[in-house]
C-alpha positions, -999 to +999 in steps of 0.1 A: +000+000+000+014+035-009+015+063+015-013+081-005-035+051-002-028+050+036-044+084+040-078+071+030-074+037+048-085+025+082-083+050+110-066+024+132-042+010+107-013+009+131+012-004+106+001+024+082+007+050+108+042+036+115+050+037+078+038+073+077+060+084+105+090+066+090+082+081+056+079+116+070+114+112+086+131+099+054+113+117+025+111+153+037+084+173+019+066+142+005+064+128+040+052+161+054+024+162+029+011+128+039+014+137+076-006+168+070-034+147+055-035+127+088-037+160+107-066+170+085-083+137+094-078+145+131-093+180+126-124+166+109-128+140+136-128+167+163-153+187+143-176+157+140-173+150+177-182+186+185-212+184+162-225+153+179-220+168+214-243+196+203-271+172+195-293+160+224-290+123+231-317+098+238-314+069+263-313+045+233-281+062+219-262+071+250-249+037+261-211+031+261-213+005+233-231+029+210-208+057+218-177+036+212-189+025+177-201+060+169-166+074+177-150+047+155-174+056+127-165+093+130-128+084+129-133+064+097-154+091+081-128+117+089-101+095+074-120+090+042-129+127+039-093+137+045-082+113+017-104+133-007-090+166+005-107+197+018-078+222+016-066+221+052-038+196+045-025+217+016-025+249+037-007+231+065+019+217+041+026+252+026+028+267+061+053+241+074+074+237+042+107+255+041+111+261+078+147+256+090+152+224+109+172+222+140+205+204+144+190+178+166+177+157+137+145+138+143+112+136+124+105+164+099+069+169+111+080+171+148+106+197+141+083+217+117+056+218+143+080+230+169+094+258+147+064+270+126+042+300+133+013+286+112-022+291+128-028+254+122+003+245+142-012+265+171-041+241+171-017+212+170+002+225+200-031+227+220-043+193+210-028+165+231-044+139+208-022+152+179+009+145+198-005+112+210-013+102+174+023+108+165+035+085+193+008+059+186-004+060+221-033+078+239-031+088+275-063+085+295-081+117+301-094+119+337-124+139+326-133+115+298-137+082+318-171+075+332-176+061+367-183+026+355-151+026+335-131+038+365-147+010+386-139-016+360-103-006+356-098-003+394-113-037+400-096-057+373-063-039+367-043-062+391-056-095+377-048-081+342-012-073+352-008-109+366-022-123+334+002-101+314+032-115+333+020-150+327+009-147+291+032-121+276+003-100+263+002-063+275-020-057+305-040-029+289-048-052+260-061-079+283-082-055+302-095-040+269-106-075+258-125-080+291-141-045+287-151-051+251-166-086+258-186-075+288-193-038+281-172-027+310-186-054+332-222-045+326-231-074+303-225-110+315-225-145+300-250-162+324-254-198+334-287-217+329-298-206+364-291-170+357-258-168+376-226-152+365-203-174+345-174-150+351-164-155+315-148-121+309-131-130+276-158-148+257-138-181+257-158-210+243-158-244+259-144-266+231-139-303+232-110-303+257-128-282+284-135-303+315-153-276+335-188-263+336-204-248+305-233-226+295-252-222+262-255-187+250-266-170+218-237-150+203-227-132+172-201-147+149-188-135+115-188-159+086-171-146+055-175-111+071-212-115+076-226-113+112-247-144+122-265-152+154-258-187+167-258-206+200-224-215+214-211-233+245-190-211+268-168-219+298-180-212+334-155-200+361-159-198+398-147-162+399-130-135+378-095-145+388-100-179+374-111-164+341-078-144+339-058-175+347-075-195+320-070-167+295-033-166+302-031-204+298-049-201+265-026-174+251+005-193+263-006-227+248-016-218+213+011-213+187-012-190+167-009-163+195+029-163+194+030-130+175+007-114+202+030-126+229+061-111+211+045-079+197+064-046+201+034-028+216-002-033+227-017-021+193+004-046+174-005-073+199-042-066+193-038-070+155-018-102+161-046-116+183-072-110+155-049-126+129-043-155+153-080-162+152-091-150+187-123-135+173-142-137+140-152-100+141-132-083+113-130-051+133-119-068+165-084-053+166-098-018+158-123-020+186-096-032+211-073-003+202-102+022+207-109+006+242-072+008+251-073+045+242-099+049+270-080+027+295-046+041+289-013+022+296-012+001+327+021-003+347+033-039+347 
């Protein structure tokens, strides 16, 4: 995929962003142009977010799951619109082009932002998300996390860290999987009697499972098409047992080796999807979005 193609690709194409940063460092003006397109996408995303916040929300559209998918949709729309161009990227490129670079080396975009007096650069300096995008990480905003998210992270951060040490998968990714599968602990896989299965990771029973099971209707993707079907899931005595079993599963399957050895949590999320953890074609994208809300966890 060319750099130009990447500008209109998936908003959470982590490898594409890494190629963009590398390209901006090596190719000078050409790299700056592509980076400016990504800034245009960020600007459009913030504009869409502000527009949505101005619209009154109903109870049917204000749950966390809907808000997550709406945010992801806005990110993708912004990426596609920026690929077509609205003039901001061109103006930003002209404003940053030709500025003297310092002797310290480094990425062209980083140095140009530091040295330029462009009005668009002023916006970049004031937008933490812009700097976070360049580092491929998002720090949690204290004002952004709802109470149920804070409670979920506080309650399960330690088991996630232990599972990370045991499995090799980053703790924030493990916690993001549990959050995505359970809607931050608000949705449960229940037993036949209505009890909690404590199955935080949507792990199916399989032929080799010797413990208790429960039959639940779930959504699976076949050839990219969502289908409802009944599956057998594992039942655990408590949440700690679920984390332990998750770690065993990740350690024992060769298909997850890339996730265990990934350079960062975003790459590990992509590796989990490629290893077959879930059939949802957007599974890695959703995990990366959830991790942006959680933020990095100390190991």
